[in-house]
N, CA and C of each residue as an Amber inpcrd file, in Angstrom:
protein
   333
 -42.1780000 -19.8050000-177.8000000 -42.4760000 -20.9940000-177.5930000
 -41.7310000 -21.4350000-176.6140000 -40.8500000 -21.0130000-176.4210000
 -39.4600000 -21.2860000-175.1210000 -40.2390000 -20.6720000-174.1460000
 -41.1380000 -20.3670000-173.7620000 -41.5030000 -19.5170000-172.4410000
 -42.3390000 -21.1960000-172.3630000 -42.9470000 -22.0520000-172.9310000
 -43.9910000 -22.9870000-172.6090000 -42.4500000 -24.1790000-172.2980000
 -41.4620000 -24.3410000-172.2410000 -40.5510000 -25.1250000-172.1910000
 -40.7560000 -25.7080000-170.5900000 -41.0040000 -24.9510000-170.0200000
 -41.2810000 -25.5940000-168.4140000 -42.5420000 -26.6410000-168.0870000
 -43.2260000 -25.6750000-168.7430000 -44.7230000 -26.7770000-168.9470000
 -44.7330000 -27.3840000-169.6320000 -44.3060000 -27.5800000-170.5010000
 -43.9670000 -28.9840000-171.9040000 -43.6120000 -30.0410000-171.0590000
 -42.4590000 -29.4810000-170.3500000 -41.8230000 -31.2940000-169.7960000
 -42.8850000 -31.3470000-168.9910000 -43.4230000 -30.5180000-168.3520000
 -44.8710000 -31.0050000-166.8180000 -45.8980000 -31.7940000-167.9030000
 -46.4230000 -31.3960000-169.0850000 -47.3470000 -31.9750000-169.7050000
 -46.6960000 -33.2540000-169.9140000 -45.4490000 -33.2560000-170.6220000
 -44.7860000 -34.5890000-170.9750000 -45.2370000 -35.5650000-170.0720000
 -44.8990000 -35.3290000-168.6970000 -44.2460000 -36.1630000-167.1920000
 -45.9360000 -36.6320000-167.2060000 -47.4580000 -35.5350000-166.8850000
 -48.2180000 -36.1270000-166.9710000 -48.8870000 -36.5380000-167.4900000
 -49.1600000 -36.9230000-169.0000000 -49.5020000 -37.7880000-170.0570000
 -48.9810000 -38.9880000-169.7540000 -47.2580000 -39.1540000-169.3170000
 -46.6700000 -40.2080000-169.4050000 -47.3350000 -41.4320000-167.9840000
 -47.8660000 -41.0750000-167.5480000 -48.6830000 -41.8300000-166.1440000
 -50.1310000 -41.4930000-166.0760000 -51.2370000 -40.1650000-166.4400000
 -52.1030000 -40.3450000-166.3800000 -53.1520000 -41.0470000-166.4680000
 -52.4200000 -42.0590000-167.5720000 -52.7570000 -43.2560000-168.0200000
 -53.2770000 -44.5800000-167.3310000 -52.5990000 -44.3260000-166.6450000
 -52.2220000 -45.4880000-165.5050000 -53.4380000 -45.4350000-164.6420000
 -54.3600000 -44.1990000-164.4290000 -55.0350000 -44.4230000-163.7850000
 -56.5570000 -45.0550000-164.5280000 -56.5460000 -44.8980000-165.7890000
 -57.7100000 -45.0910000-166.7620000 -57.3250000 -46.9750000-166.5300000
 -56.6160000 -47.0200000-167.3800000 -56.0940000 -48.5870000-167.9430000
 -56.3090000 -49.3330000-166.8450000 -55.3020000 -49.1220000-165.7680000
 -55.1990000 -49.9330000-164.4760000 -56.0010000 -49.7910000-163.7280000
 -56.8040000 -48.8860000-163.2640000 -57.9500000 -48.6110000-162.4430000
 -57.4230000 -48.5150000-161.1610000 -56.3610000 -47.2670000-160.9190000
 -55.4940000 -47.0420000-159.7670000 -56.3700000 -46.3950000-158.7340000
 -57.3060000 -45.8970000-158.8210000 -58.3310000 -45.2160000-158.1820000
 -57.6610000 -44.0650000-156.9520000 -56.6310000 -43.5080000-157.8950000
 -55.6840000 -42.2830000-157.0120000 -56.3110000 -41.2230000-157.2070000
 -56.8620000 -40.5840000-158.2540000 -58.0120000 -39.8880000-158.6450000
 -59.2620000 -39.5270000-157.5610000 -59.3080000 -40.6010000-157.0400000
 -60.3600000 -40.4850000-156.6890000 -60.6400000 -40.7810000-155.1990000
 -59.0520000 -40.5430000-154.7540000 -59.1670000 -41.1150000-153.3250000
 -58.3470000 -39.5960000-153.1020000 -59.4420000 -38.3910000-152.9650000
 -58.5360000 -37.1520000-153.3150000 -57.9470000 -36.5110000-152.0530000
 -58.6880000 -36.5180000-151.1960000 -57.6590000 -37.0520000-149.7920000
 -57.1070000 -37.0930000-149.4500000 -56.5380000 -38.2540000-149.8640000
 -54.9280000 -39.0970000-149.3410000 -54.3140000 -38.5450000-150.7330000
 -54.3730000 -38.1010000-151.6680000 -53.6640000 -37.7320000-152.6180000
 -53.2730000 -36.4600000-152.4120000 -54.1800000 -35.4440000-151.3700000
 -53.6460000 -34.0710000-151.1510000 -52.3540000 -34.2790000-149.9300000
 -52.9450000 -35.3080000-148.7190000 -52.4180000 -35.1590000-147.6220000
 -50.2800000 -35.4720000-148.2860000 -50.5710000 -35.8810000-149.5960000
 -48.7670000 -36.8650000-150.4770000 -48.2610000 -35.4900000-150.5070000
 -49.2300000 -34.3840000-151.6130000 -48.5790000 -33.7210000-152.0370000
 -48.5800000 -32.3830000-151.3870000 -49.2970000 -31.9560000-150.4550000
 -49.5530000 -30.9710000-150.0710000 -48.4320000 -30.2830000-149.0560000
 -48.0780000 -31.5510000-148.2590000 -46.8060000 -30.8400000-147.3590000
 -45.4770000 -31.0760000-148.3920000 -45.3170000 -31.3170000-149.1130000
 -43.8740000 -31.0510000-150.1970000 -44.1820000 -29.8460000-151.0010000
 -45.3790000 -29.3700000-151.4610000 -45.7750000 -28.4150000-152.4130000
 -45.2170000 -27.4580000-151.4080000 -45.6530000 -27.0550000-149.8850000
 -46.1190000 -25.9550000-149.5260000 -44.3640000 -25.5000000-149.0500000
 -43.6400000 -27.0660000-148.6810000 -42.0460000 -26.4060000-147.6140000
 -41.4020000 -26.3040000-148.9560000 -41.4440000 -26.8300000-150.3480000
 -40.3000000 -26.8340000-151.8140000 -40.9240000 -25.4000000-151.7670000
 -42.2440000 -24.6480000-151.8940000 -42.4170000 -23.8670000-152.4440000
 -41.9950000 -22.5510000-151.2650000 -41.7410000 -23.0080000-150.3910000
 -40.8710000 -21.6550000-149.2790000 -39.4260000 -21.5330000-149.5180000
 -38.8840000 -22.8870000-149.8840000 -37.7440000 -22.9780000-149.9720000
 -36.7480000 -22.5480000-150.9890000 -38.1140000 -22.2630000-151.9910000
 -37.9610000 -21.9290000-153.4050000 -37.7360000 -20.5610000-153.0560000
 -38.6020000 -20.2970000-152.3220000 -39.0440000 -18.6600000-152.2240000
 -37.2500000 -17.8320000-151.2080000 -37.2210000 -18.7670000-150.1830000
 -36.4710000 -18.2310000-149.4460000 -34.6870000 -18.4710000-150.4690000
 -34.8640000 -19.4870000-151.5440000 -33.5920000 -18.9660000-152.3140000
 -33.7450000 -17.8720000-153.3820000 -34.9230000 -17.5850000-153.6630000
 -34.9140000 -17.2510000-154.6820000 -34.5110000 -15.6900000-153.9810000
 -35.5060000 -15.1970000-152.9020000 -34.8740000 -13.9650000-152.0480000
 -33.3620000 -13.6330000-151.2640000 -32.6370000 -14.3220000-151.4720000
 -31.3250000 -15.0250000-150.9010000 -30.2160000 -14.7070000-152.9470000
 -31.1050000 -15.1100000-153.2370000 -29.8220000 -14.7960000-154.5820000
 -29.2040000 -16.3160000-154.9770000 -29.7310000 -16.9920000-154.1670000
 -29.1130000 -19.2110000-154.6720000 -29.2330000 -19.0830000-155.5730000
 -31.0700000 -18.6380000-156.0720000 -31.9500000 -19.6370000-157.1180000
 -32.4750000 -18.6120000-157.6630000 -32.6560000 -19.1060000-159.1870000
 -33.4000000 -18.0690000-160.4560000 -34.1940000 -18.9410000-161.4730000
 -34.8350000 -18.4290000-161.9180000 -35.2600000 -19.0780000-163.2330000
 -35.4360000 -18.5860000-164.5740000 -34.6640000 -18.5970000-165.4370000
 -34.7010000 -18.1530000-166.9480000 -35.9320000 -17.6680000-167.2190000
 -36.2600000 -16.3110000-167.4020000 -37.5160000 -16.0530000-167.5170000
 -38.1050000 -16.1570000-169.0500000 -36.7970000 -16.6270000-169.9140000
 -37.0070000 -17.0190000-171.1300000 -37.9640000 -18.6460000-171.6820000
 -37.4620000 -19.1400000-170.3850000 -37.8780000 -20.7260000-170.4460000
 -39.6120000 -21.2250000-169.6820000 -40.0130000 -20.3370000-168.9650000
 -41.2720000 -19.8210000-167.8620000 -42.3460000 -19.2760000-168.2320000
 -43.3690000 -19.3210000-167.7830000 -44.8370000 -18.4620000-167.7540000
 -44.2490000 -16.9090000-167.8440000 -43.6850000 -16.8940000-166.6190000
 -43.2650000 -15.8520000-165.7240000 -44.6050000 -15.3820000-164.9390000
 -45.5820000 -16.2280000-164.3880000 -46.4590000 -15.8010000-163.7190000
 -46.2050000 -16.0500000-162.2610000 -45.8070000 -15.2210000-161.5980000
 -45.0540000 -15.4920000-160.0060000 -46.3380000 -16.0170000-159.4490000
 -46.4470000 -16.9220000-158.6300000 -47.4380000 -16.8560000-157.2710000
 -47.2510000 -16.9420000-156.6220000 -45.9740000 -17.1760000-155.5550000
 -45.4980000 -16.0660000-154.4240000 -43.8670000 -15.9450000-154.1710000
 -43.5630000 -14.6350000-153.9550000 -42.0470000 -14.3320000-153.5200000
 -40.9560000 -14.7350000-154.4840000 -41.8520000 -14.5170000-155.8360000
 -40.2790000 -14.6700000-156.9280000 -40.6490000 -15.9750000-157.5870000
 -41.5410000 -17.0550000-156.6430000 -41.7090000 -18.2260000-156.9870000
 -42.4290000 -18.4210000-158.4820000 -41.7660000 -19.2090000-159.5410000
 -43.5460000 -18.9980000-161.1870000 -44.0340000 -19.7820000-160.2440000
 -45.4180000 -20.1540000-161.2760000 -46.1510000 -20.9650000-161.2000000
 -46.1660000 -22.2640000-162.1350000 -44.6830000 -22.1070000-162.8180000
 -43.7280000 -23.5620000-163.4790000 -43.6780000 -24.2260000-162.2700000
 -42.5640000 -23.6540000-161.6590000 -42.0480000 -24.7440000-160.5450000
 -42.8060000 -24.8050000-159.3930000 -43.8110000 -24.0100000-158.9630000
 -45.2230000 -24.9340000-158.0260000 -46.0450000 -25.9910000-158.6710000
 -46.2980000 -25.8780000-160.1670000 -46.8070000 -27.1460000-160.8160000
 -45.8010000 -28.1820000-160.8750000 -44.5950000 -27.7510000-160.7670000
 -43.6700000 -29.0000000-160.8660000 -43.8360000 -29.8840000-159.1010000
 -44.4650000 -29.2120000-158.4180000 -44.5080000 -29.7090000-156.9950000
 -45.4980000 -30.8070000-156.8370000 -46.6400000 -30.5510000-158.0820000
 -47.9050000 -31.1540000-157.9140000 -48.2970000 -32.0270000-158.8430000
 -47.4730000 -31.5100000-160.1570000 -47.9450000 -32.8820000-161.1430000
 -46.4700000 -34.0920000-160.7630000 -45.1280000 -33.6400000-160.6760000
 -43.8970000 -34.9340000-159.9950000 -44.4670000 -36.0740000-159.1550000
 -44.7640000 -35.1440000-157.6850000 -45.5260000 -36.4080000-156.8780000
 -46.4530000 -37.0500000-157.4170000 -47.6450000 -36.5280000-158.5740000
 -48.7380000 -37.2110000-158.9650000 -48.4210000 -38.7310000-159.6500000
 -47.8950000 -38.0170000-160.5290000 -46.9650000 -39.1210000-161.2980000
 -45.7560000 -39.4680000-161.0500000 -45.1370000 -39.5750000-160.0350000
 -45.0190000 -40.7330000-159.1390000 -46.0920000 -41.5740000-158.1250000
 -46.9330000 -41.0980000-157.8640000 -47.4730000 -41.9550000-157.2090000
 -49.0670000 -43.0600000-157.8840000 -48.8640000 -41.8260000-159.2310000
 -49.8800000 -42.6660000-160.2200000 -48.8420000 -43.9670000-160.4950000
 -48.0920000 -44.1160000-160.7530000 -46.8090000 -44.7680000-160.9420000
 -46.4140000 -45.9850000-160.3200000 -46.5880000 -45.9220000-158.6010000
 -46.7410000 -46.7890000-157.9300000 -48.3070000 -47.7770000-157.8530000
 -48.9970000 -46.9270000-158.0690000 -49.8120000 -47.6090000-157.8410000
 -50.3890000 -48.4750000-159.2100000 -49.6500000 -47.6550000-160.2500000
 -49.7120000 -49.2100000-160.7310000 -49.0860000 -50.6420000-160.9460000
 -48.1050000 -50.1370000-160.2850000 -46.9700000 -51.2170000-160.1350000
 -47.9110000 -52.5060000-159.1730000 -48.3220000 -51.8270000-158.0680000
 -48.6200000 -51.9440000-157.1100000 -50.1720000 -53.0430000-157.6540000
 -50.9570000 -52.5290000-159.0400000 -52.3760000 -53.1430000-159.0420000
 -51.4040000 -53.8760000-160.3770000 -50.8960000 -54.3380000-160.9140000
 -50.2680000 -55.3020000-161.9500000 -49.5250000 -55.9760000-160.6390000
 -48.7460000 -55.9940000-159.6100000 -48.1700000 -56.8200000-159.0480000
 -48.9440000 -57.9160000-157.6070000 -50.0520000 -57.0890000-157.6790000
 -50.6100000 -57.2080000-156.7410000 -50.2710000 -57.2710000-155.2710000
 -49.7580000 -56.3470000-155.1010000 -48.7170000 -56.0400000-154.2430000
 -49.6850000 -55.2650000-153.2320000 -50.4910000 -55.9680000-151.6550000
 -50.7050000 -55.0830000-150.4260000 -50.1060000 -54.3880000-149.9860000
 -50.9300000 -53.5560000-149.8940000 -50.0520000 -52.3610000-148.7050000
 -50.7170000 -52.7890000-147.3110000 -51.9520000 -53.1730000-147.0880000
 -52.4570000 -52.7060000-145.5980000 -53.9130000 -51.7890000-146.0370000
 -54.1970000 -51.2660000-146.6800000 -54.8090000 -49.8490000-146.8710000
 -55.9350000 -50.7210000-147.8640000 -56.2740000 -51.9080000-148.6640000
 -56.7720000 -52.3910000-149.2870000 -58.3780000 -52.5380000-148.7910000
 -59.5770000 -52.1070000-149.2340000 -61.2070000 -52.5930000-149.3090000
 -60.5850000 -54.1650000-148.2980000 -61.9090000 -53.9970000-147.3200000
 -62.2850000 -55.2240000-147.1780000 -63.2590000 -56.1020000-148.1000000
 -63.7150000 -55.5190000-148.6260000 -64.5190000 -56.7760000-148.8880000
 -64.0720000 -57.0020000-150.8370000
């Protein structure tokens, strides 16, 4: 069961914010290209950084707390999911605050 610790934390993070998409209609998931442009650069950068740190012995993961599937150069799938889930939760939360407070950003529909 402890192998699911990291994934369990990620599930709690996403469950804490995904409901905002439905309840407040933030439309984050409908604007998939914008979402990808927000998440992919960090995902690539930090996965590469982790791979480097692991290869140099500066960083490691407790194999008893992760699934054990490596994606690239020793970086576990759990860590890659972290780089997707946490930004997604942050964006959902930001858009929910914008929706509640009616904060314009300049990208609203003209209609």
